[in-house]
N, C-alpha and C positions, 0 to 999 in steps of 0.2 A: 738584650738590645740587638737589633738587627745591624750586621756590619757590612751588608752588602753594598758594594759600589756599583753604580750603573754606568754602562757605556753610552756616551751620548754621541760619539762619532769615532769610527775607525779611520785612522789616517795612515795609509801605507807609505813608508818612506823608501822601503827596498823590498823587492821580490826576487828571490833566488831560487837556486836549484833544490837546496835543502832547508832553507829557512826564509822567512819573511820578517821584516822589522815593521812595526808600527809605533806611532806616537799619538796615542788616543786622547780625546777629550773625554773626561769622565767626571761623574759626581759622586762625592763623598756621601757617607751615610747621612750626615748633617745637612746636605743639599749644596755645599761649597764646590765650586768647580776645581779640577785638578787635571794634570797630565799624568798618563801612564805610559811608559816605554815598554813594549812587548815584543819578545822574539817568539814567532810562531814556528812549531816544529812538529812534524808528524810522529815523532816519537821513535822509540827503539826497543829492541829486544836483546837480551843478554842471557847466556847459558853458563851455569856452572856444571861442567862435565866431569864426573867421577867415574874412573875406570880402574879397577884392579889396584886400588889403594893410591892411585895417582889422580891429580886434577889437572886438566888442560888449560894452559894460559896462552895467550898470544903476547908477543912483544912487538910494538910497532911505534914508529916515530908519530907523535902528535904535534902537528905545526904550530897550533895556538900556545902550547906549552914550551916549544922549542927542545923537546926530549923525547926519548923513547919510553913507553909506559908499558908496565906488565899488567895485564888485565885478562879478564875472562872473555871468550868470544862474544861479540855483540855486533849489531849493525842497525841501521835505520829502518823504520817502516815505510813502505810505500803508502801513499794516501789510501785510507780505508783497509789496509791490509791486517789481516788476523794476526795478533802478536805471536800466538804459539806457531803458525806457519812460518812467520819471520825467524823465530828463535831456531826452529828446525834447519831452516834455509842457511842462516848464518853459521850455525855449528858445523854443517857440512862444508860450506864454502871455505871457512877459516881453518878447519881441522882435519876435514875429510871424514869426519865421524858422523854416522847416521845412528839414531836411536828413535824407538817409539816409546820409551819410557820417560816421560817429562812430567815435572811436577811444578806448579807455579809457586814461587816463593813470595813475590811482592810486586807491587806497583809502586814505583819510585817517581817522586817529583824532584829532580835533581837540583833546581834552583827556582822555587815557587814565587820569588819576588819579581821575576821579570819574564819567565818563559812558561809556556803551556806544555812543554815536553814532558812526556811520561816515558819511563823505561820499565818494560815488563821483564821480570827477573824469573828464570826458570832453573831448575836442576835437572840434569839427564844422567842417566845410568844405562847400563847394558847396551852400550854403543858398539857399532861394527865399524872397523877401520875401512877407510876408502881413500879416495883421492881429493886433495885440496883443489878448490876452484875459485881462486881469488879474482876480484874484480880488477879491470885493467889498471886502475890508479892504486891498488892496494899492495903494500910490501909489508910482510910480517913473518915472524917465525913463531912456530908452535913449541911451546915448553911444557912437558909433562913433569909435574913436580909432586914428589912424594907427599901425602897427606900430613905427615909429621912436620916435614919442612915447611910446608905452606903455612901451617898453624904457627910456626916459630916466626916465619916472616910477617905473619898478621900481626902477632903480638909485639913484634920488634918495630912496627910501623913502617914497613917496607912497600906497603901498598898504598897508593894515593887516589886510586879511581874508586868513586863511590859505589857503583854498582858491583864491583869486585868485593870491596869491604862488606857490603850488605850480604852478598851471596856467601862469603866465606864465615861471616859471623853467624848467619842462620844455620849454615852446615854444622859448624863445630858446636853450636849450641844445642842443636838437635841431638848430635852424638853424644854430648854430655848427659843430656836428659835421659836418653835411652839407656846408656850405662848405669846411671844412677838408680833407674827404675828396674834394673836387672835385665834389661834387653841385650841385644847383641851390640857389639862395639863397631 
């Protein structure tokens, strides 16, 4: 069966700096009319940076949740921007680290029920320390956490951010696979 829904008309309710909101007229697969509320977003890039047995995290206040969140460095994409370029930029801006050794982990749909946002998640190693270059409206602290402690925090449910959870789970799963295959730890 074809589950495709068709857009009849895009109706913009709000156009903002980082997102747009639509309330579209759409057609269901059986032809019935429906409304679809959509948040348009250019997406983001995130980086799990591993250096010398430690992982870089940033702690920043997230207004929508009303709390500080510990997460991997990340930021929004500019329209049409290459995700890898954005990942490198965000890592340097937020932590001061530059690296040329990036591996793509995943493309994540954080909430596919109402937004077209995609987050491109990378892992970086062999970085060089540099100077943090935060945006004018960005206030955060960098925290380098030992891998063993980060793994304990992961299994204890201390991370709430989806991109961070995905990146950490991928990292520790691959390390376990390497170890069981007789590779390096």
